[in-house]
C-alpha positions as CSV (number, residue, x, y, z in Angstrom):
1,M,80.8,73.3,93.3
2,S,79.7,74.0,96.8
3,L,82.0,73.5,99.8
4,L,79.4,73.8,102.4
5,I,75.6,74.0,102.5
6,T,73.8,74.9,105.8
7,R,70.5,76.3,106.8
8,D,70.1,79.0,109.4
9,R,67.1,79.1,111.8
10,T,64.9,80.8,109.2
11,G,65.4,77.9,106.7
12,I,67.1,80.1,104.1
13,P,70.1,78.2,102.6
14,V,73.5,79.9,102.9
15,R,76.0,78.5,100.4
16,I,79.7,79.0,100.6
17,G,81.2,77.7,97.4
18,A,83.8,78.3,94.8
19,G,82.2,81.7,94.1
20,A,83.5,83.0,97.4
21,G,87.0,82.1,96.4
22,F,86.5,83.7,93.0
23,A,85.4,87.0,94.7
24,A,88.4,87.0,97.0
25,V,90.8,86.8,94.0
26,A,88.8,88.7,91.4
27,M,90.3,92.1,91.7
28,P,93.9,91.1,92.5
29,A,93.9,88.7,89.6
30,A,92.8,91.5,87.2
31,S,96.4,92.7,87.1
32,W,97.4,89.6,85.2
33,G,94.8,90.1,82.6
34,T,95.8,93.8,82.0
35,Q,99.6,93.5,82.3
36,N,100.8,90.1,81.3
37,T,104.4,90.4,82.5
38,G,106.4,88.4,85.0
39,A,106.3,91.1,87.5
40,A,102.5,91.5,87.2
41,L,102.1,87.7,87.5
42,I,104.1,87.7,90.7
43,T,102.1,90.6,92.0
44,S,98.8,88.8,91.2
45,V,99.9,85.6,92.9
46,V,100.9,87.4,96.1
47,A,97.7,89.5,96.1
48,I,95.6,86.4,95.4
49,S,97.2,84.6,98.4
50,V,96.7,87.6,100.7
51,G,93.1,88.2,99.6
52,G,92.1,84.5,99.7
53,T,93.7,83.9,103.1
54,V,92.1,87.0,104.7
55,A,88.7,86.0,103.2
56,V,88.8,82.5,104.6
57,L,90.0,83.6,108.0
58,V,87.3,86.3,108.4
59,A,84.6,84.0,107.0
60,R,85.7,81.3,109.5
61,L,85.7,83.7,112.5
62,V,82.5,85.6,111.8
63,P,79.6,83.3,112.9
64,R,76.9,85.1,111.0
65,P,76.9,88.5,109.3
66,R,75.4,91.3,111.1
67,A,77.5,93.4,108.8
68,A,77.1,91.6,105.5
69,W,76.1,94.8,103.8
70,W,79.4,96.4,105.0
71,G,81.3,93.5,103.4
72,A,79.7,94.3,100.1
73,L,80.6,98.0,100.4
74,L,84.3,97.0,101.1
75,V,84.4,94.8,98.0
76,A,82.9,97.7,96.0
77,A,85.5,100.0,97.4
78,S,88.2,97.5,96.4
79,A,86.7,97.4,92.9
80,L,87.0,101.2,92.6
81,L,90.6,101.2,93.9
82,V,91.6,98.5,91.4
83,A,89.9,100.4,88.5
84,V,91.9,103.6,89.1
85,T,95.4,102.2,90.2
86,P,98.2,100.6,88.2
87,R,99.2,97.1,89.3
88,G,102.0,97.0,91.8
89,V,102.6,96.8,95.5
90,I,99.3,98.7,96.0
91,S,97.5,95.5,94.9
92,W,98.4,93.8,98.1
93,P,96.8,96.1,100.6
94,I,93.8,96.3,98.3
95,A,93.6,92.5,98.5
96,V,93.3,92.8,102.3
97,V,90.2,95.0,101.9
98,T,88.8,92.6,99.4
99,G,89.4,89.6,101.6
100,I,87.8,91.3,104.7
101,G,84.8,92.3,102.5
102,V,84.3,88.9,101.1
103,G,84.7,87.3,104.6
104,L,82.0,89.6,106.0
105,A,79.6,89.2,103.1
106,V,80.0,85.4,102.7
107,P,80.8,83.9,106.1
108,L,81.2,80.2,106.8
109,A,78.2,79.1,108.8
110,R,80.4,76.6,110.6
111,P,84.1,75.5,110.4
112,V,85.3,73.6,107.4
113,R,86.7,70.6,109.1
114,H,87.6,68.1,106.4
115,P,91.0,68.3,104.6
116,Q,89.3,67.7,101.2
117,S,87.2,70.8,101.8
118,W,90.4,72.9,102.3
119,L,91.8,71.4,99.1
120,A,88.6,72.2,97.2
121,L,88.8,75.8,98.5
122,A,92.4,76.1,97.4
123,A,91.5,74.7,94.0
124,A,88.6,77.2,93.7
125,L,91.0,80.1,94.4
126,A,93.4,78.8,91.8
127,V,90.8,78.2,89.1
128,G,89.2,81.6,89.9
129,A,92.5,83.4,89.5
130,V,93.1,81.9,86.1
131,V,89.5,82.4,84.8
132,L,89.2,86.0,86.0
133,A,92.7,86.9,84.8
134,A,91.8,85.6,81.4
135,A,88.5,87.5,81.4
136,G,90.2,90.8,82.1
137,A,89.9,93.5,84.7
138,T,86.4,94.7,83.8
139,A,84.8,91.2,84.1
140,A,86.7,90.6,87.3
141,L,85.4,93.8,88.9
142,W,81.8,93.3,88.0
143,F,81.9,89.6,89.1
144,A,83.4,90.3,92.5
145,T,81.1,93.2,93.3
146,A,78.0,91.4,92.1
147,L,78.8,88.3,94.1
148,A,79.5,90.2,97.3
149,V,76.4,92.3,97.0
150,G,74.3,89.2,96.3
151,A,75.7,87.3,99.2
152,A,75.1,90.3,101.5
153,V,71.4,90.4,100.4
154,V,70.9,86.7,101.0
155,N,72.5,86.9,104.5
156,M,70.5,90.0,105.5
157,M,67.3,88.3,104.4
158,A,68.2,85.4,106.6
159,G,67.7,87.5,109.7
160,P,69.9,89.4,112.2
161,G,72.0,86.4,113.2
162,S,73.7,85.9,116.6
163,G,77.1,86.1,118.1
164,G,80.3,87.6,117.0
165,G,79.4,91.1,118.1
166,R,82.7,92.6,119.1
167,F,84.8,90.8,116.6
168,T,82.5,91.5,113.8
169,L,82.4,95.2,114.7
170,G,86.2,95.3,115.1
171,I,87.0,93.6,111.8
172,S,84.4,95.8,110.0
173,A,86.0,98.9,111.5
174,V,89.5,97.8,110.5
175,G,88.4,97.1,107.0
176,G,86.6,100.4,106.7
177,L,89.6,102.4,108.0
178,W,92.0,100.5,105.8
179,A,89.8,101.2,102.8
180,V,89.6,104.9,103.6
181,A,93.3,105.1,104.1
182,L,93.9,103.5,100.7
183,M,91.5,105.8,99.0
184,A,93.2,108.8,100.5
185,W,96.6,107.5,99.4
186,V,95.4,106.8,95.9
187,A,93.7,110.2,95.6
188,A,97.0,111.9,96.7
189,N,99.4,109.9,94.5
190,T,97.6,108.6,91.3
191,P,98.0,111.1,88.5
192,T,94.8,110.3,86.7
193,V,92.6,110.4,89.9
194,N,90.7,113.6,90.6
195,W,89.1,112.8,93.9
196,F,90.7,115.8,95.6
197,G,89.5,118.1,92.8
198,G,91.2,120.4,90.4
199,T,93.6,117.9,88.7
200,I,93.9,117.7,84.9
201,S,95.6,114.6,83.5
202,H,94.8,114.9,79.8
203,G,93.3,117.2,77.2
204,P,90.4,116.6,74.7
205,R,90.4,113.1,73.2
206,N,88.6,114.2,70.0
207,G,91.5,115.9,68.2
208,N,95.1,115.2,67.3
209,A,96.9,117.4,69.8
210,V,99.1,116.1,72.6
211,A,101.4,118.0,75.0
212,I,105.0,117.1,75.8
213,T,106.0,118.4,79.3
214,F,109.3,118.4,81.1
215,D,109.9,118.4,84.8
216,D,112.6,119.2,87.4
217,G,114.8,121.6,85.4
218,P,116.4,123.8,84.4
219,D,119.6,121.7,83.9
220,A,122.8,123.4,83.0
221,T,123.7,120.9,80.3
222,Y,120.6,119.4,78.9
223,T,117.6,121.8,79.1
224,L,118.7,124.0,76.2
225,A,119.7,120.9,74.2
226,V,116.1,119.7,74.7
227,R,114.9,123.1,73.5
228,D,117.0,122.7,70.3
229,I,115.5,119.3,69.5
230,L,112.0,120.7,69.9
231,D,112.8,123.6,67.7
232,A,114.3,121.4,65.0
233,H,111.0,119.5,64.9
234,G,108.9,122.7,64.9
235,V,107.5,121.9,68.3
236,K,107.0,123.9,71.6
237,G,106.8,122.2,74.9
238,T,106.0,123.0,78.5
239,F,108.8,123.1,81.1
240,F,107.8,122.7,84.8
241,T,110.5,124.5,86.6
242,V,111.8,124.0,90.1
243,G,112.2,127.3,92.0
244,K,115.6,126.6,93.5
245,A,116.9,125.7,90.1
246,L,115.4,128.8,88.6
247,D,117.2,130.9,91.2
248,A,120.4,129.1,90.5
249,R,120.2,129.4,86.7
250,P,117.6,132.1,85.6
251,D,119.4,132.5,82.3
252,I,118.3,129.1,81.1
253,T,114.7,129.6,82.0
254,Q,114.8,133.1,80.4
255,A,116.1,131.4,77.2
256,L,113.2,129.0,77.2
257,Y,110.7,131.8,77.7
258,D,112.3,133.9,74.9
259,D,112.1,130.9,72.6
260,G,108.3,130.6,73.1
261,Q,108.4,127.5,75.3
262,L,105.8,127.5,78.0
263,L,106.9,127.6,81.7
264,G,105.2,126.0,84.6
265,D,105.5,126.0,88.4
266,H,107.0,122.8,89.9
267,S,107.4,123.8,93.6
268,Y,110.5,125.4,95.1
269,H,112.4,122.5,96.8
270,H,110.8,119.4,95.0
271,D,111.1,117.2,98.1
272,Y,109.0,114.4,99.5
273,W,107.4,116.0,102.5
274,R,106.4,119.7,102.0
275,W,103.3,118.6,100.1
276,L,101.8,117.6,103.5
277,D,101.8,121.2,104.7
278,P,98.3,122.5,104.3
279,R,99.6,126.1,103.8
280,Y,101.9,124.8,101.0
281,P,104.2,127.9,100.7
282,E,106.2,126.2,97.9
283,L,103.6,127.3,95.4
284,Q,103.9,131.1,96.0
285,R,107.7,130.9,96.6
286,T,108.2,129.6,93.1
287,Q,105.8,132.1,91.6
288,D,107.8,134.8,93.4
289,A,111.0,133.5,91.8
290,F,109.4,133.7,88.3
291,Q,108.2,137.2,88.9
292,R,111.6,138.2,90.2
293,H,113.6,136.8,87.3
294,L,111.2,136.9,84.3
295,G,108.3,139.2,85.3
296,V,105.7,136.5,84.7
297,C,103.8,134.0,86.8
298,P,102.9,130.5,85.3
299,G,99.3,129.5,85.0
300,F,100.0,125.8,85.4
301,F,101.3,123.9,88.5
302,R,102.5,120.3,88.6
303,P,102.9,118.8,92.1
304,P,106.3,117.2,92.8
305,H,106.0,113.4,92.4
306,G,102.3,113.9,91.7
307,Q,101.6,114.2,95.4
308,R,98.7,116.5,96.3
309,T,96.1,117.3,99.0
310,P,92.7,119.0,99.0
311,F,94.4,122.0,100.5
312,M,96.9,122.2,97.7
313,S,94.1,121.9,95.1
314,W,92.3,124.8,96.8
315,L,95.4,127.0,96.9
316,V,96.2,126.4,93.2
317,G,92.6,127.2,92.2
318,N,92.5,130.2,94.4
319,D,95.5,131.6,92.4
320,D,93.6,131.1,89.1
321,M,96.1,128.3,88.2
322,A,95.5,124.8,87.0
323,M,97.0,121.7,88.5
324,V,98.3,119.4,85.8
325,T,99.5,115.8,86.2
326,R,99.9,113.4,83.2
327,D,98.5,110.3,81.6
328,V,101.7,109.1,79.9
329,S,105.1,108.5,81.6
330,A,107.9,106.1,80.8
331,A,109.9,106.6,84.0
332,D,112.7,108.3,82.1
333,W,114.2,109.5,85.3
334,S,115.3,106.0,86.2
335,S,116.2,104.7,82.7
336,H,119.4,104.9,80.5
337,D,117.8,103.4,77.5
338,G,116.4,106.2,75.3
339,A,114.9,103.8,72.7
340,K,112.9,102.0,75.4
341,V,111.7,105.3,76.9
342,A,110.5,106.4,73.4
343,A,108.8,103.0,72.7
344,D,107.0,103.1,76.1
345,V,105.7,106.6,75.5
346,L,104.5,105.8,72.0
347,S,102.8,102.6,73.1
348,R,100.6,104.6,75.6
349,V,100.0,107.9,73.9
350,K,96.6,108.8,72.5
351,P,94.9,112.1,71.4
352,G,94.9,114.6,74.3
353,S,97.7,112.9,76.2
354,I,100.0,114.8,78.5
355,I,103.4,113.2,78.2
356,L,105.8,113.5,81.2
357,L,109.6,113.7,80.6
358,H,112.4,115.1,82.7
359,D,115.0,117.6,81.6
360,G,116.3,117.7,85.1
361,L,116.2,115.7,88.3
362,D,114.7,117.0,91.6
363,G,115.9,120.6,90.7
364,K,119.6,119.7,90.6
365,V,121.3,122.0,88.1
366,H,123.8,119.3,87.1
367,A,122.2,115.9,86.4
368,D,122.7,113.3,83.7
369,R,119.7,113.6,81.3
370,S,121.5,112.2,78.2
371,V,118.8,109.6,77.9
372,L,116.4,112.3,76.8
373,L,118.6,113.4,73.9
374,T,118.1,109.9,72.5
375,A,114.4,109.4,73.4
376,L,113.0,112.8,72.4
377,P,113.7,112.7,68.6
378,L,112.3,109.2,68.5
379,I,109.1,110.3,70.4
380,L,108.6,113.3,68.1
381,D,109.1,111.3,64.9
382,G,106.7,108.6,66.3
383,L,104.0,111.1,67.1
384,Q,104.2,112.6,63.6
385,Q,103.8,109.1,62.1
386,R,100.7,108.6,64.2
387,G,99.2,111.9,63.1
388,L,99.6,113.5,66.6
389,H,100.7,117.1,66.9
390,P,102.6,118.2,70.1
391,V,101.5,121.6,71.4
392,R,102.0,123.7,74.5
393,L,99.7,123.0,77.5
394,D,97.8,126.3,77.2
395,Q,96.9,125.3,73.6
396,L,95.9,121.8,74.5
397,L,93.8,122.8,77.5
398,G,92.5,126.2,76.3
399,R,93.7,127.9,79.4
400,P,96.0,130.9,79.9
401,G,99.7,129.9,80.2
402,Y,100.4,132.8,82.6
403,V,98.3,134.5,85.2
404,P,98.6,137.9,86.9
405,C,101.3,138.0,89.5
């Protein structure tokens, strides 16, 4: 179905059809195909609406594409972002980049004036959403990128075009800056993305070992109870310790160390803003606390909330440490249903996984972590049934658990 067929002055046909609508919704719709839940469906609908609207507006306002190739690059950037991010609110700003890219790569040669054409465009968007969601994320990504690149090639072959200079430049710059900002945010906040370097999110996939890790402790009530559950199952874990909690209760961390559990650095304050400091003194302050109380310095660091910068990566590597995130999390910090937490973990785990749980909360020495006492035995039993063996991080990754202080 073609909504509009025109010829430019070179005689090369430029078609704006249902395919343009498909491209605008391809990547937002991929969320429906990968996470078929009510929340994912709502997210997809909103993202489709945003991306489609932006695509039509930009295509309507750009007379002819001096920057068709730039539109194709923006769509490709959107494809990359969708490939590495979980579905959620992030899908909406990605949809804006997708829409700008499609609008630049596949512009309307003249206004769509007839109501039936707008209805046809809306139908194309709706049908495209359903088809691409059913096809799944991979097909959607390839389709959108290929269509935008193809449209850009056709438009560039049609000649340099005329008009729209300042607006085209402006919208191209906005789209580019928005894409760069999104990429920086994703690199800083997505656990499995290593664009800033030095981040480990899982171990070897060709064995049967996994690592169970715990963040935000020690906790006065629950940390040693977690240790006892691990010991009862013949398992050792890795406890990423907050420096201020270590200073408050060094006896708990000492007990973990004496029991053979591995200890890691999880910053000193565990807040939401110190990660932006390029000097990042949080790392060394926690190492100093370990040396002061236990006489050892951890070889693994986990950034609070997973947030990191290139400066942080450099500092961690410069201290011969490894920065570790995770590839499995069940958001146990916000749940009170231990059975659900265990089911979520077991549904995602695979060989080499690094599982994230919390024996504390934000370094508070007194926090309610009773959900973990229900979830952890179920997780350990489920891993055994799947033939997966929990080990310490140093064993999983083949790196030293402690480094010289």
